[in-house]
N, C-alpha and C positions, 0 to 999 in steps of 0.2 A: 334491775337497777343496782342490785348488790354487786353483780359482776362488773358493771361499769365503774363503780367506786373503787373496787379492788384493782381493776386494771389501771385506773388513773393514778392511784397511789403507788402501784408497782412501777409505772413509767416515771412518775415523779421521783421516786426513790432511786431508780436506775440513773436518771439524769443527774441527780444530786451526787451520787457516787462517782459518776463520770467526771463531773466538774471538780470534785475533790481530788481525783487521780490526776487530772490535768494540772491542777494547782501544784501538787507535789512534784510532778514531772517538770513543770516550768521552774520551780525553785531549784531543782537539781541541775537543770540545763543552765540556768543563770549562774549557778555556782561554778560549774565546770567550763562553760563556754565563754563566760565574761560578757561584757556589754556589747562588743562588736559581733561576737559569734552568735549571741542570741538575736541580735538584729538581723543578721543574715538568715538565721533559721526562721524567724518570724516573717521575713519577706519571701522566702522560698516556699514555705508551707502552703499558702493559699494558691499559688501558681501550680504546685504539684496536685493539690486537690481538684483544681479546675481541669487539668489534663486528665486525671483519673475519671472524673465525671463525664467528660466528653468521650473518653475511650470506652466507658461502660455502656453508653448509648441507652441507658435505662432499660436494658433488655430484660433483666429478671422480672420486673414488674409487668411490663406490657406482654411479653410472650407467655409468662406463666398464667396470666389472666386469660389469654387466648386459648391456651392448652386446657385449662380447667373448664372453660365454658363451651368448647367445641367438641364434636364427636371425635372419636379416635381416628377416623379416616383422614382428618385434616392435619394430624400431628406431624407426620413425617414430612409432608410438603412444606409446612410452616417452618419446621426446623431446617430444612434444606435451604429455603429462601433466606432465612435469618443467617445461617452460616455463610452463605454466598455474599450477602450484603455486608456482613461484618468483616469478612476478609477484604472486600473492596475498600470499605471505609478505613479499616486499620492500615491497609497499604497506603491509602491517600494520606492519612494522618502521619504515618511514619515518614513518608516522602516529604510532606510539608515541614515537619519539625527538623528533619535532617538538613533540608535546604535552608531553613530559617537559622539554625544554629551554626551552619557552615559559613554562610555568607554575611550574616549580621552579627555584631559583637554583643549578643545577648548573653548574660551571665559571664561576661569576660572577667569580672572582678572576683568571681568565685573559682573554686578548684575546677579543673578542666573536665573531670568526670561527672560533675553535676549535670551538665547539659545532656550527657548521654544517659544518665540515670532517668531523666525525664522521657527520653526516647524509648528506653527499654520498658518503662512503666506502661506504655500503650498496649502492646500485645499481652503483657502479663495481666493487665486488667480486663481486656476484651474477651479473651478466649476461655478462661476458666468459668465465665458466667454461664456457659452452656450447661455445665453440671448443675448449677443452681437452678436454672430454668427447668431442667428435666426433673429435678427433685421436687421443686415447688409445684410444677404443673401436673405431673403425673400422679402425685399423691391425692389430688382432687380434695383439698380441704374444704369442699363446698364451693359454691359459686362465689367468686371474688367480685365484689361490686365496688 
């Protein structure tokens, strides 16, 4: 029970520090960007997070759980299938967003590089997750439940 309380207080303290940092960052952004710039920033940020979450496919959690709980003989095949499907889905997402941004006037009121920043974020998010999966899964921090 002592470990639970310590963990809860640690997480609560980290969340509080994160909120304090976000408050200070938003103050600085408001000062430098102004009212209109901060509005653009606040409207683009959730869309960017959505695209990053979709591109990540929640791979680190699910695949590292699989690797930690299965025998070593399954690891190579699971990683091969995961890489294959990630390449296919990343290609589909890239094609979808390129067509979407090319033919529809989404983000037309913003700078022209913003829409391509969203497109570049997809492979940058999807592929480095394999390193995380390998590190989490192969260290076998016990059975993940």
